[in-house]
C-alpha positions as CSV (number, residue, x, y, z in Angstrom):
1,M,107.0,102.6,129.6
2,I,109.2,105.6,129.7
3,N,107.9,109.1,129.2
4,L,109.6,110.3,126.0
5,K,109.0,113.9,127.1
6,N,111.7,113.4,129.7
7,L,114.2,113.0,126.8
8,E,115.7,115.8,124.7
9,A,117.6,116.5,121.6
10,W,119.8,119.6,121.4
11,F,119.3,122.0,118.5
12,I,122.7,123.4,117.6
13,T,123.3,126.0,114.9
14,G,126.6,126.6,113.3
15,S,128.0,130.0,112.1
16,Q,131.2,132.0,112.4
17,H,132.3,135.5,113.5
18,L,133.0,136.7,109.9
19,Y,129.5,138.1,109.4
20,G,129.4,140.5,112.4
21,E,127.1,140.9,115.4
22,E,124.0,141.9,113.6
23,T,124.0,138.8,111.5
24,L,124.8,136.6,114.5
25,K,121.9,138.2,116.3
26,K,119.6,137.2,113.5
27,V,121.0,133.7,113.4
28,A,120.2,133.3,117.1
29,E,116.6,134.7,116.7
30,H,115.9,132.3,113.8
31,S,117.4,129.4,115.7
32,V,115.3,130.0,118.7
33,A,112.2,130.2,116.5
34,I,113.0,126.9,114.8
35,A,113.8,125.1,118.0
36,K,110.6,126.3,119.6
37,A,108.6,125.1,116.6
38,L,110.2,121.7,116.7
39,N,109.7,121.4,120.4
40,S,105.9,122.1,120.0
41,A,105.5,119.9,116.9
42,Q,103.1,117.0,117.5
43,Q,105.2,114.7,115.3
44,I,108.2,115.0,117.5
45,P,107.8,113.1,120.8
46,I,110.8,114.5,122.7
47,K,111.9,117.9,123.9
48,I,114.0,120.0,121.5
49,I,116.4,122.2,123.5
50,F,117.9,125.3,121.9
51,K,121.6,125.8,122.4
52,P,123.5,129.0,121.6
53,T,125.1,129.4,118.2
54,V,128.5,127.8,118.0
55,K,131.1,130.0,116.1
56,S,134.5,128.4,117.0
57,T,136.3,125.1,117.5
58,E,136.3,125.6,121.2
59,E,132.5,126.3,121.4
60,I,131.7,123.3,119.2
61,H,133.9,121.0,121.2
62,A,132.4,122.2,124.5
63,V,128.8,121.7,123.4
64,C,129.5,118.2,122.0
65,Q,131.3,117.3,125.3
66,E,128.3,118.6,127.2
67,A,125.9,116.6,125.1
68,N,127.8,113.4,125.8
69,S,127.5,113.8,129.5
70,A,123.9,115.1,129.7
71,K,121.8,112.3,131.0
72,N,118.6,113.2,129.2
73,C,120.2,114.3,125.9
74,I,119.6,111.5,123.4
75,G,120.8,113.2,120.3
76,V,121.9,116.4,118.5
77,I,120.1,118.2,115.6
78,A,122.6,120.4,113.7
79,W,121.9,123.2,111.2
80,M,124.2,125.6,109.5
81,H,122.4,128.9,109.1
82,T,125.4,130.5,107.5
83,F,128.6,129.2,106.3
84,S,130.4,127.4,109.2
85,P,133.9,126.3,108.2
86,A,133.9,122.6,108.8
87,K,137.5,122.3,110.1
88,M,136.0,124.0,113.2
89,W,133.8,120.9,113.7
90,I,136.5,118.2,113.6
91,T,137.3,118.0,117.3
92,G,133.7,118.2,118.4
93,L,132.4,115.6,115.9
94,K,135.2,113.3,116.7
95,I,134.1,113.1,120.4
96,L,130.4,113.2,119.8
97,Q,128.8,110.0,121.1
98,K,125.1,110.9,120.7
99,P,123.1,110.2,117.5
100,L,123.2,113.1,115.0
101,L,120.6,114.5,112.7
102,H,121.6,117.0,110.1
103,L,118.7,119.3,109.3
104,H,119.3,120.9,105.9
105,T,116.8,123.7,106.0
106,Q,116.6,127.5,105.9
107,F,114.6,130.0,108.0
108,N,112.7,131.5,105.1
109,R,110.7,129.1,102.9
110,D,110.6,131.3,99.8
111,I,113.1,133.6,98.0
112,P,111.9,137.2,98.6
113,W,112.1,138.0,94.9
114,K,111.7,141.8,95.0
115,D,113.8,142.4,98.2
116,I,116.6,139.9,98.0
117,D,120.1,141.6,98.4
118,M,123.6,140.6,99.6
119,D,122.6,141.1,103.3
120,F,119.9,138.5,102.8
121,M,122.4,136.2,100.9
122,N,125.1,136.5,103.7
123,L,122.5,135.6,106.3
124,N,120.7,132.7,104.6
125,Q,123.5,130.5,103.4
126,S,122.3,127.0,104.4
127,A,122.3,125.9,100.8
128,H,126.1,125.8,100.9
129,G,126.8,126.0,104.6
130,D,125.2,122.7,105.2
131,R,127.2,121.1,102.3
132,E,130.4,122.2,104.0
133,F,129.2,120.6,107.2
134,G,128.1,117.5,105.4
135,F,131.5,117.0,103.8
136,M,133.1,116.9,107.2
137,M,130.8,114.3,108.5
138,T,131.3,112.2,105.4
139,R,135.0,112.7,105.7
140,L,134.9,111.5,109.3
141,R,132.7,108.5,108.2
142,M,130.0,109.5,110.6
143,K,126.6,107.8,110.7
144,R,123.8,110.4,110.7
145,K,120.4,111.2,109.3
146,V,120.0,114.0,106.8
147,V,116.6,115.6,106.6
148,V,116.0,118.1,103.8
149,G,113.2,120.7,103.5
150,H,111.6,123.6,105.2
151,W,111.4,123.3,109.0
152,Q,107.6,123.9,109.0
153,D,106.9,121.2,106.4
154,G,104.9,118.3,107.8
155,E,107.0,115.7,106.1
156,V,110.2,117.2,107.5
157,L,108.6,117.1,111.0
158,E,107.6,113.4,110.5
159,R,111.2,112.5,109.5
160,I,112.6,114.3,112.5
161,G,110.1,112.5,114.7
162,A,111.1,109.1,113.3
163,W,114.7,109.9,114.2
164,A,113.8,111.0,117.7
165,R,111.9,107.8,118.3
166,A,114.8,105.7,117.1
167,A,117.2,107.7,119.3
168,A,114.9,107.0,122.3
169,G,115.1,103.3,121.6
170,W,118.8,103.5,121.3
171,H,119.1,105.5,124.5
172,D,116.9,102.9,126.3
173,W,119.3,100.1,125.4
174,Q,122.3,101.8,127.0
175,G,122.9,100.0,130.3
176,A,119.8,97.9,129.9
177,K,119.6,94.5,131.4
178,F,117.8,91.4,130.0
179,V,117.4,88.1,131.8
180,R,117.3,84.6,130.4
181,F,115.5,82.0,132.5
182,G,117.4,78.9,131.4
183,D,119.2,78.5,128.1
184,N,117.9,78.7,124.5
185,M,115.9,75.9,122.9
186,R,118.2,73.0,122.2
187,Y,119.9,72.7,118.8
188,V,118.3,76.0,117.6
189,A,120.8,78.2,115.7
190,V,119.2,81.6,115.2
191,T,118.4,82.2,118.8
192,E,122.1,81.9,119.6
193,G,124.5,84.8,119.4
194,D,127.5,86.6,120.9
195,K,126.3,88.3,124.1
196,V,129.7,89.9,124.7
197,E,129.7,91.4,121.2
198,A,126.1,92.5,121.7
199,E,127.0,94.4,124.9
200,L,130.0,96.0,123.2
201,K,127.8,97.0,120.2
202,F,124.4,97.7,121.7
203,G,125.1,98.7,125.3
204,Y,122.8,96.2,126.9
205,S,123.7,93.1,128.9
206,V,122.2,89.6,128.9
207,N,122.7,87.2,131.8
208,T,121.1,83.9,132.9
209,H,119.2,83.0,136.0
210,G,118.2,79.5,136.8
211,V,114.4,78.9,136.7
212,G,114.7,78.0,140.4
213,D,115.5,81.7,141.2
214,L,112.2,82.7,139.6
215,V,110.3,79.8,141.2
216,K,111.5,80.9,144.7
217,M,110.0,84.4,144.1
218,I,106.8,83.0,142.7
219,S,106.4,80.8,145.7
220,D,106.5,83.9,148.0
221,V,103.5,85.5,146.3
222,R,100.6,86.1,148.7
223,E,97.1,84.7,148.1
224,T,95.5,88.1,148.5
225,A,97.6,89.5,145.6
226,I,96.6,86.5,143.5
227,T,92.9,87.1,144.1
228,K,93.3,90.8,143.3
229,L,95.0,90.0,140.0
230,C,92.4,87.3,139.0
231,D,89.7,90.0,139.6
232,Q,91.6,92.2,137.1
233,Y,91.7,89.4,134.6
234,S,87.9,89.0,134.8
235,Q,87.4,92.7,134.3
236,Q,89.8,93.3,131.5
237,Y,89.2,90.1,129.4
238,K,86.4,87.8,128.4
239,L,87.1,85.0,130.9
240,T,86.2,81.6,129.6
241,T,83.6,79.8,131.9
242,S,86.0,77.1,133.3
243,L,88.4,79.8,134.6
244,R,85.8,81.8,136.5
245,K,85.7,81.7,140.3
246,G,84.2,78.5,141.6
247,N,84.6,76.6,138.4
248,S,86.9,73.6,137.5
249,Q,90.0,75.4,136.2
250,H,90.0,78.6,138.3
251,S,93.0,77.2,140.1
252,S,94.9,77.3,136.8
253,L,94.0,81.0,136.5
254,R,95.3,81.6,140.0
255,E,98.5,79.8,139.1
256,A,98.9,82.0,136.0
257,A,98.4,85.1,138.2
258,K,100.9,83.8,140.7
259,I,103.5,83.3,137.9
260,E,102.9,86.8,136.6
261,L,103.2,88.4,140.0
262,G,106.4,86.6,140.8
263,L,107.9,87.3,137.4
264,R,107.0,91.0,137.5
265,K,108.6,91.3,141.0
266,F,111.8,89.5,139.7
267,L,112.1,91.9,136.8
268,Q,111.4,95.0,138.9
269,Q,113.9,94.0,141.6
270,G,116.6,93.2,139.1
271,N,115.9,96.4,137.1
272,Y,115.4,94.2,133.9
273,K,113.8,95.6,130.8
274,G,113.0,92.3,129.3
275,F,113.3,88.5,129.6
276,T,113.2,85.3,127.7
277,D,112.3,81.7,128.8
278,T,112.0,78.3,127.1
279,F,109.4,75.5,127.4
280,E,112.4,73.1,127.6
281,D,113.4,74.5,131.0
282,L,110.4,74.9,133.3
283,H,111.7,73.1,136.3
284,G,109.5,74.1,139.3
285,L,106.9,76.0,137.2
286,V,103.4,74.4,137.0
287,Q,102.7,76.0,133.6
288,L,104.6,78.0,131.0
289,P,104.1,81.8,131.4
290,G,101.5,82.7,128.8
291,I,99.3,85.5,130.0
292,A,102.2,86.7,132.1
293,A,104.4,87.3,129.1
294,Q,101.6,88.8,127.2
295,R,100.8,91.3,129.9
296,L,104.4,92.2,130.7
297,M,105.0,93.0,127.0
298,N,101.9,95.1,127.1
299,D,103.5,97.1,129.9
300,G,106.6,97.7,127.9
301,Y,108.9,94.8,128.7
302,G,110.8,93.1,126.0
303,F,110.1,89.4,125.5
304,A,110.9,86.5,123.2
305,A,110.5,82.8,123.6
306,E,113.0,79.9,123.5
307,G,115.9,81.8,124.9
308,D,115.9,84.4,122.1
309,W,117.5,87.3,123.9
310,K,118.2,89.3,120.7
311,T,114.5,89.5,119.8
312,A,113.5,90.2,123.4
313,A,115.9,93.3,123.3
314,L,114.5,94.3,119.9
315,V,110.9,94.1,121.2
316,R,111.8,96.4,124.1
317,A,113.5,98.9,121.8
318,M,110.6,99.0,119.4
319,K,108.1,99.4,122.2
320,T,110.2,102.3,123.5
321,M,110.3,103.9,120.0
322,A,106.5,103.5,119.6
323,T,105.6,105.1,123.0
324,G,102.4,107.1,122.6
325,L,101.5,105.9,119.1
326,K,98.3,104.1,118.3
327,G,98.8,100.4,117.8
328,G,101.1,97.8,119.3
329,N,104.4,95.9,119.1
330,S,104.9,92.3,119.9
331,F,107.1,89.2,119.8
332,M,105.9,87.2,116.7
333,E,106.7,84.1,114.7
334,D,105.9,83.2,111.1
335,Y,103.9,80.0,111.9
336,T,102.2,78.6,108.8
337,Y,101.3,79.6,105.2
338,H,98.1,79.9,103.1
339,F,99.2,79.2,99.5
340,D,95.9,79.9,97.8
341,P,97.2,81.2,94.4
342,K,94.7,84.1,94.6
343,N,95.2,85.0,98.2
344,K,98.6,84.0,99.6
345,M,99.2,84.8,103.3
346,V,101.3,84.2,106.3
347,L,99.7,83.2,109.6
348,G,101.7,84.7,112.5
349,A,101.3,83.4,116.0
350,H,103.2,81.6,118.8
351,M,102.3,79.0,121.4
352,L,101.1,81.6,123.9
353,E,102.9,84.8,123.9
354,I,101.6,87.5,121.6
355,C,101.2,91.0,123.2
356,A,97.7,92.2,123.7
357,S,98.6,95.6,122.5
358,L,97.9,94.2,119.0
359,A,94.4,93.0,119.9
360,D,91.5,93.9,117.7
361,G,88.8,94.1,120.4
362,K,88.7,92.7,123.9
363,P,90.9,89.6,124.2
364,S,89.5,86.3,125.5
365,C,91.3,84.7,128.5
366,E,91.3,81.0,127.8
367,I,93.1,77.7,128.9
368,H,94.2,75.0,126.5
369,P,96.7,72.2,126.4
370,L,100.1,73.3,125.2
371,S,100.9,69.9,123.4
372,I,104.7,70.3,124.1
373,G,106.8,70.9,127.2
374,G,105.1,68.4,129.5
375,K,103.5,70.9,131.8
376,A,99.9,71.7,132.9
377,D,97.5,73.5,130.5
378,A,98.5,77.1,130.2
379,V,96.3,80.3,130.5
380,R,96.7,82.7,127.6
381,L,94.9,85.6,125.9
382,V,93.3,84.7,122.5
383,F,92.5,87.4,119.9
384,D,92.7,88.4,116.3
385,V,95.0,91.3,115.3
386,A,93.6,94.3,113.4
387,A,94.2,94.7,109.6
388,G,96.5,97.4,108.3
389,A,100.1,98.3,107.4
390,A,102.8,96.7,109.6
391,I,106.4,95.6,109.6
392,N,108.2,92.5,110.8
393,A,111.8,93.0,112.1
394,S,114.4,90.4,112.9
395,I,117.9,90.9,114.3
396,V,120.5,88.1,113.6
397,D,124.1,87.5,114.4
398,M,126.0,87.0,111.1
399,G,129.2,86.0,112.9
400,N,131.2,89.1,111.9
401,H,128.4,91.6,112.3
402,F,124.7,92.0,113.3
403,R,122.0,92.4,110.7
404,L,118.5,93.9,111.2
405,L,116.1,92.7,108.6
406,V,112.7,94.5,108.0
407,N,109.8,93.3,105.9
408,E,107.0,95.6,105.2
409,V,103.6,93.7,105.3
410,Q,99.9,94.3,105.1
411,A,97.8,92.6,107.7
412,I,94.4,91.5,106.7
413,K,91.2,90.5,108.5
414,P,90.9,86.6,108.7
415,P,88.6,85.5,105.8
416,Q,87.1,82.9,108.1
417,D,86.8,82.2,111.8
418,L,89.5,80.1,113.6
419,P,87.4,78.5,116.4
420,K,89.9,75.8,117.2
421,L,93.1,77.8,117.1
422,P,93.8,78.6,120.8
423,V,96.3,81.4,120.4
424,A,96.5,85.1,119.4
425,R,97.1,85.4,115.7
426,V,97.6,87.7,112.7
427,L,97.4,87.2,109.0
428,W,99.6,89.3,106.7
429,K,100.7,89.5,103.1
430,P,104.4,90.2,102.8
431,Y,105.6,92.8,100.3
432,P,106.3,92.9,97.4
433,D,104.6,89.5,97.1
434,M,104.6,86.1,98.9
435,Q,107.3,84.5,96.7
436,T,109.7,87.4,96.7
437,G,109.2,88.5,100.3
438,C,109.7,85.0,101.8
439,A,112.6,84.2,99.5
440,A,114.4,87.4,100.3
441,W,113.8,86.9,104.0
442,I,115.4,83.4,103.8
443,L,118.3,84.6,101.6
444,A,119.1,87.3,104.2
445,G,119.1,84.8,107.1
446,G,116.1,86.3,108.8
447,A,115.0,84.5,111.9
448,H,111.6,82.8,112.5
449,H,111.2,85.1,115.5
450,T,110.4,88.8,114.9
451,C,109.0,91.9,116.4
452,Y,105.8,92.7,114.7
453,S,104.8,96.4,114.7
454,Q,101.6,98.2,113.8
455,N,102.9,101.7,114.4
456,L,106.6,101.9,113.4
457,T,107.9,102.1,109.8
458,A,111.0,100.9,108.0
459,E,112.3,104.5,108.5
460,H,112.3,104.2,112.3
461,L,114.4,101.0,112.1
462,E,116.7,102.3,109.4
463,D,117.5,105.3,111.7
464,F,118.0,102.9,114.6
465,T,120.5,100.7,112.7
466,S,122.5,103.8,111.7
467,M,122.8,104.7,115.4
468,A,123.8,101.1,116.3
469,G,126.2,100.9,113.4
470,I,124.8,97.6,112.1
471,E,123.6,96.3,108.8
472,Y,120.1,97.2,107.7
473,V,118.2,95.2,105.0
474,R,114.7,96.1,103.9
475,I,112.2,94.0,102.0
476,G,109.4,96.3,100.6
477,K,107.1,97.1,97.8
478,N,109.9,97.6,95.3
479,T,112.2,94.8,96.2
480,D,113.7,92.9,93.2
481,L,115.2,89.6,94.2
482,H,118.1,89.8,91.7
483,Q,119.1,93.2,93.1
484,F,118.4,92.1,96.6
485,K,120.9,89.2,96.3
486,N,123.5,91.7,94.9
487,E,122.9,94.0,97.9
488,L,123.6,91.1,100.3
489,R,126.8,90.3,98.4
490,W,128.0,93.9,98.5
491,N,127.1,94.2,102.2
492,E,129.1,91.0,103.0
493,V,132.2,92.5,101.3
494,Y,131.7,95.7,103.2
495,Y,131.5,94.0,106.6
496,Q,134.4,91.8,105.8
497,L,136.6,94.8,105.0
498,N,135.4,96.8,108.0
499,Q,135.8,94.3,110.8
500,K,137.2,95.9,114.0
């Protein structure tokens, strides 16, 4: 994964020459102090870079232009310490291409009741200076995040940190490449989509390679490399007896390792950030990549099965956003339901490919028949996923726009063992309840493929969709189905009227 500390957001303070040099000196001192505090805040994973106070149209335009071309700058945090006439900001905001966060704060937390005078008032004008700035962004129809509160408040820092992580995910998509091995699963609708529109909208490209291109690279893998990787498997996982060296199915473990090594080399040489495959197109592969997909996801690659490139890209973005956080992110699928009236749940799993970053304990490395696809038994990691708050996210192509759907869920510990289920799995209860959550998901056209996250929240993805300029739909604790259906109707009208 990338090191988020290599990325930076620029802290830009607005003022004007009206107040004189003494006031501007104080503005600069305060801005340096805030930028330094944000940069050292544990909640914010990227660097915060102080930029000199901007006081004119020319200075604002120049710093926005500089931000656009700065390779490591992934966003701008703007604050108006004093009143900064918003017409000065027009040309700069019009050209700004990086995500923007408007921090509505002030240097002092409290009013100095006994000492406040007009000098203090002239200096500390954020309460109306930021409103002037806010009007111009609204007038320009700019997407941005507004965070309100004192800059030392923990909640404020958390919200800035969420935006920074979203900006990192958005930055990572720009120029990213994802590869499809074969096409999507035949006759499936939701895994289809407009790849040209996705590249225009999201900045990443998706192109197909025949499975034969991958098979050729797999066939060149050396036996010594296979042996070394099999030894890693035996150290990192609980290896089932038949897969151990000298036993009946050890050759299948070697084949799985060979596939992983060839696939990893293919991705590295092509500079790909993720991939997708399908069990319907495995020509030349002995077994479907199971443990290979699981381990590559664990290393930060995006993945989704059955040709679902949109979810593969989303998995990569969410893994980037979550860098350094406890917990994992993985390709997921709603597989089957438990409709006990007193304990309704969803069982999430897939045939093979759930990322081990979600594992509750040491995964077991096992081999079982796949039942579909007509290939040899596949090696995979089997584990339960830890209980706790989580989200499921799905990105779908609605024809005239993209929609990102998020359902907040609560994962629970399996009430019983699942000794015959040969896949990684997780049980969750969707919010606000099973009936409402599932109905809302279906009404919104949510896919059966998702990215399941233990460490991101709906706020991260709401910020991300704002940067991408796509529709965001949330199903949470307070979702009312009647109101939810109205929201979908209103959104449909909005996107019909705003087609470009």
